[in-house]
N, C-alpha and C positions, 0 to 999 in steps of 0.2 A: 653828762657829756663825755665823749671818749677822751682819753688823756693825750695831751700834747706834751712832749718832753723836750726840753732845750738843754743842750750841752755847752758848757763854758770851761775853758782851761783856767784854773786858779791863777790869778794875778796877770792874766793876759788881757790887753797889752800893758796894763798897769793895775795896781790895786784900786786906784781912784776911779779909773774909767770903768772897770768891771763892776765896782760897787754901784755906780750910777745906773748901769744897765740892769743889774739885779733889782734895783729899786723900781725899775720901770716894767718888770715882768708882770704881765696881766694875769692875776689868779683866776679870772673868769674863763680863760682858755688854757693856761699852762697848769698842769696837775703836778708834774715832777720836774726837778732840775737836776741834771748831773753836773758835778764839779770834778773836772779832771785834775788829778794830782800831777804836777809837772815831773817828767821823767827824762833821763838822758836818752833812753832808747825805747820810746813807746811803739813797740813792734807792730801792733795791730791798728795803728793810726796811719792814714795816708799822708801825703806830703803837706796838705793844707793844715791839718791838725798838728802834725809833727813840728811844723814851723812855729806854732804857738807855744809848744813845749820849750823850744830853744830860747825864746824870748822870756817866757814866764819863769824859767829857772833862775834868771837874774833877779827877779823881783820877789820870788816866793818866800812867804813866811807862814809857818804852820798855823799860827794864831789867826791868820786871815780866814781860814776855813770856818772857824767858829763864828766869825763875824758875818761871813757870807750866808751861812746857814741861818743865823738869827734873822737876817733881813727877809729871807724867803719864808721861814716858818711863821713869822708874824702875819704873812699874807695867806697862810693856810696851805702853802706849797710844800710838799715833801722833798727832801734833799737826799741825793745818793752820791757817794763818791765813786769815781772810776780810777782804779789804780792797777798796777801790774804786780805780778808775783814777786819780783825782786824786792820791792819795798815790803811786802807782807813777810817775806822770808827773813829780811834783815831786822825789821822792827817788831815782828811778832804781834802778840796780843796787845802790846802797848799802843800800837797804832789803831787797832780796832777799838780799844777802849776810849781813845781820844775822840774818834769819830762818834762813838755812841754818846759820850759825854757832851759832845758838841751838837747833839740832837739830829745827827744824820740817821736816816731810816734804813740804810743798807749800803752795800758795796757791790760793784761790778768789777770783775778781774778777767779781762778778755783773753788773756793767754793761759789761764789756769787749766781749763779743761783740755786744751789742745796740746800744750807743751809740758804740763806738769800733772798729768792725770793721776799718778800714784799719790802725789802730795795732796791732791784735791780731796781724797778720802779722809784725810786728817783735818784739812783746813776748813772745809765746808761746815762740819759740825761745830767747830770752834766759833765760826762766824755766826752761825744760827743760834748759838747760845746767847749772843749779844744783841743782834738785830738781824736784818735780812741779807742773805746771799742771793744776788740776782744772777741767775744763770745766763751766760752769753753763748748762744749757739749761732751757727751759720750753715749754709748749704752743705759744707763738707763734714759737719758733725755727724757721726754715725747715729742711726736711729736708737740703738741700744743705750748710748750715752745720754741722749736727750731724755729718754724715758726714765732711766735710772736716776739721773740728777734731778729731774723734775719731781720725782717721787720723794726726794729728800728735802725739798724746799716748798715754800707755800706762798711766796710773794709773786710778783709779775716776772715774766720771761722776756729777755731781750734777744731778738732775732735779727742778726745782721744779714742784709740782702747781698752784701759784698764781703769778701774776706777782710777788707779794711776800709776805713773811710777814705774818701777822695779817689777811690779806684773805680773804674768804669768797665766792668767785664759784662758782656751781653748775657742776659738770662731771661727766662720766661717767668714774668712776675706771678702769673696765675699758678704755674706749677710749683714755684718755690714757696709761695705763701700757703698753698693748699697742703703741702707736706707737713709743715709744722702745726698748722691748725688741726689737722687730722690726728697727728701723733699725741698732742697734749690738749685734747678738747677740754673745754670748761675752765681753762686757765687764761689769765690776762696775758696776752702776747702783744708786745709792742715792737714794731719794726724800725730799724735804723740802718746806718752804714750804707750810704749811696742814694739817699733821698734829697733831691736838689730843687724840685719845682713844686709849685702849688698843684699842678696837674697830677704829679706822682702821688702827692699826699691824698688827693681825691680818689685816685685809682686804688691805692692801698686800703683806704678805709672802706671802699666799696667791696673789696674782696673778703672782708670780715675780720680784719685785724682790730685789736683793741685800740691802738693808737700808733703814733709815729714819734720817732726821736730825730731831732734836727741838730746837727753840729757844725758842719763845714759852712753852711749858709750864714751862720752867726759871725764867722771870722771877719768878713769884710766890713760888717756894721761896726764891729769893735775896732778894727784897724783904722777906720775912717772917723771913729767917734760919731757915727751917723745915727743919732737917737731917733730922728724922724723916720728914717728908713726902717729901723727896728720896730717902731710903733706901727707903721704901715704894714709890715710883714705880719705882725700879730693880728691886726684887723683883717687881713686877707685870709689868714688861716681860720679865724673865727667863722667867717662865712662858710668855708668848706665844712667845718665841723658841725655847724648848725644844720646844714643840709644833709649830713650823714646820719643825723639822729633818727 
């Protein structure tokens, strides 16, 4: 089955609530989970996800990352961190080693290739020595960067349909998806940043993407502690994925 990826900000809206939701993630449909590390200024997240960072910073404890990963790994779900360059720059390999020791499979750094391209030449090999660096590209990423970075990595690729989450800039989905699928053929490419409905998921899978990543849609379930709504969402997506096989 094609991968469904869910994004959660660590410790939003609280450690206890997030822990319960992670325990309800369905491994029959969810292949990966992204855990966002709360940051003061998550540049490439839109207003919905940024608001989760503000609340999560008050609750965040690094040790919780290990506990969240353990819950998911027991289900057979791979766990990836999403963090920003500033944290990597300040904490260096200590942070990477902590994630690896906590059984994370890799890390996504959405601002690295865009804002710190020179540093990326050093950082990507360091990360790849420990686990996977997941390249994050979007429609503004030059073709040469996509091809070069893809050649240095071997895991899946994260392709953002929008420049940040929660932003709605009109675009031609077929054109945007075709570009990345042609540039890095034979790689697992999962689409995210701007997917809000079941119909969009269905359309994106039909265009040939490996899977989709959902983040902003999770926020309201968590804020309302709406476990039934979360289960219903997973069931709805299961139907779409089964039909896409």
